[in-house]
N, C-alpha and C positions, 0 to 999 in steps of 0.2 A: 819692269822697264819704265823709266820716267816718261811723262806725257807733256805735251804742250799745255801751257796754262790757258785755260778758257775763262770766259767771263764769270762763270759759276765758281771757279776755283781761285780767282784772283784775290779774294778776301783772305784766303788761307796763306798766301805766299809769304807774308812777313814772318809768320811763325815757322814755316817750313824751311825757309832759306836762311834767315839770320837767327842767331841766338841758339842754334842747335849744332851739335858736333857733326862734322861731315868728314868722312874718310875719302881718300883719293879715288877709290873705285866708284863711289857714289858720285863724286865730282865729275869724273870722266864720263860716266853714264848719262849724267844730266847734260853735259856739254854735247855729247853725241846725240841725245834726244832732240836738242835744239835743231841740229842739222837735219835730222830725220823728219822733222815736222816743219821745216822751212823750205821754200822753193829752192830747188837746186841752183837756179840762176842767181839767187841772192848770195849764196855761199861763193859761187864762182866769181861774182862781182867784187866781193870783199877781197878775194885772193888777187884779182886783177889790180885793184886799187893799191893793195899793200905790197905787191911785187914791184909796182912802179915806185911806191914810196921808198922801198928798200934801196933803190938805186938813185934816189933823189937827193939833191942838195939845194941850198937856198939860191944858188946862182940860176937854177932852173925856174925860180918862182917868178912868173909873169902873169898877166891877166888871163891868158889862155889857160894856164895851169889852174888858176883859181876857179875859173868857170867850169873846167873839166871836173875838178874836185867836188864842187857843189852838185853838178848834174849827175855825176856817176856815183857819188858817195852819200852826200847829205840828203839829197832829194829822193833817194831810192827807197827809204824805209820810213814807216810811221807817218806818212802823209806830210812830211816836213816841208815839201814844196809849197804847201798852202800858207805856211808862216812867212813866206817871202814873196810878196806880190810881184808879178812879172815886171811891172813898171818901176819897181824899186831895186831890182836885182843888180843893175849896173853899179848902183851906189854901194850895195852890199859887197859885191865883188871888189870894188875899189877900196873899201874900208879894210877888208880882210887882207888884201894885197899889201896895203901900206903898213898895217900893224904887225904882220907876221915877222919880217926880218928883224926889227928891233926886239920883238919878244924872244925870238930864237937866240939872240945875243944875250939878252938879260937873263934868260933862264937856261942858258947853255948847260949848266950843271945837271939839269933834269934829263938831258938827252940820253945818257947811258945809265941813268939811275934805275935800279930794280926795286920793286916793292920790299923785297927781303934783304936788300943791301944794308950793310952796316952804316952806310951814309944816309939812309933814308930819314932817320930822326933829325939829323942836322940840316937836311935840305927840304924837309917836308913842308916848312912854312911857305915855300914858293908855290905849293899846289893851289891853295885858295886864292893867292894873288894872281896867278896866271888865269885861273878860272874866272875871277871877277873881271879881269882886263878884257877877255873875249866876250863874256856874257853881257857886259855893259857897253859893248861897242855899238854905236848908234847909227841909224839910217832913218831917213824921213819918207813918209808915204801919206799923201793927201794932207799935207801940212801938219802932220803929227809925227813926233819922234818915237821911233821904235828901237828895240835893242835886238842883238843877235839871239839872246836868250839862252837858258840853261842847257837844253838838250843839244842844240847846235854847237854851243861852246864845248861841251864834253866830247862831241864827235870830232870837232876840229882839233882839240887837244890830244885826243887819242891818235889822230893821224900825225900830229907834230911830235908827240912824245909817247909812242905806243907802249912802252914798257911800264909806264907809271900811271897814266890816266885811264880810268874806267868809264865807259859810256853809261849814261843814265837817261831815263825818259820819265814822263809824267805818269803814263798809264800803268806801266809795269814796275816802276821803282818808287817815285816820289809819293804818289797817292797811297798805294797799298802798303808801302814800307815806312810811311810816316816821316818823310823828309820834306823840307821846304826848299826853296830855290837858292838860298843864300850861299855865299862862299864858305861860311863856317859849316853849313849843312853838307855841302859837297865834300868838304874835308872829313866830316863825320862819316859820310858814306864810304869814302876811300879807306878810312880806318876800320870800318866794319868789314869791308871786303878784305882788308889785310888780315883781320882776325880769322875770317873764313880760310884764307890761303894758309895761314899758319897751322890751322887744324888739319888741312889737307896734306900739307907738307910733312907735318909731324907723323901722320899715319904712314906716309910713304917711307920716311926715314926709319920707322920702327920695322918695316918689312925688308928694306933694302940697304939701310945704313946710308952714310954719306952726309953731305952738307945740305942746308936749306936751299941754297941757290942751285946746287947740283940736282936736288929733288925737283925744283921748279922746271929746270930744263928737261929732265926726264919725263915729267908729266906732260909738258908741251909735246915732246916727241911721241909719247904714247897716244896723245890725241891726234897727232898727224897720222899715225898708223891707223887709227880708227877711221879717219876721213878717207884714207887711201882704200881701205876695205869697203867703204861705202861707194866707191867709184869716182871719188875726186882725186885730183893730183895730190901728191903728198906735200901739203903746205903746212908750215909750222906757224900756227897762230900764237901771238903773245899771250901769256897767262892772263893779262888784263881782259882780253877778249873772252876767254873762258869764264872769267868772273862775271862778265856781262851776260853770257849765254845762259848761265844757271838761273838768271832772273826769269827766264821764260819756260822753265820746266819744273815739274814737281814729281815726287815719287808716286 
């Protein structure tokens, strides 16, 4: 059974997770292990955020919604609240509030894009552009300019375009798996995750036939079944969330 990555194991992760073949059963076990080794409240909070997101549209985007999103989602994991000093948060919220509607219009084609969609190649150039736009969004604190940054940008993009953007962070992804923070590197990370997904889906198709997209949906459904058996409500996480979760577990 996979286990949570510890400080001792973190240096092994880049070889265990990327660059090796992974079948769908291993993939599901590792995603399941993430939830087994994570506080139940964290899983339930993600469900709460994304249930609300599934009924969301841009007309509901106001400052209260942005503040709720940061406090309930971005600030809950990885000590991210420390990256946004309390005295600067109103400016942060305002910047994200203003930037999001035009981003949603400009990158509307990403809204229903799937990683394994036939349209991915044609539209994938938008991924580093959207990442750079949020990552470099500025706010000031103590007369110094700061940016939203790479981890927060990926979490916001995962919320806005959950089917195509994968979350990353410094401790479990960028440092141990040798990525830097640039848009090109985030795109490389996305392509690496796409490679993992193709391996996973290929193994599923060998067992059950069907299409790549159909296999993706089936794997999401199997994961939802696993969560239900663990005592959670049956919530269907997007495949991009599972691709993030395997960063935190090893065999």
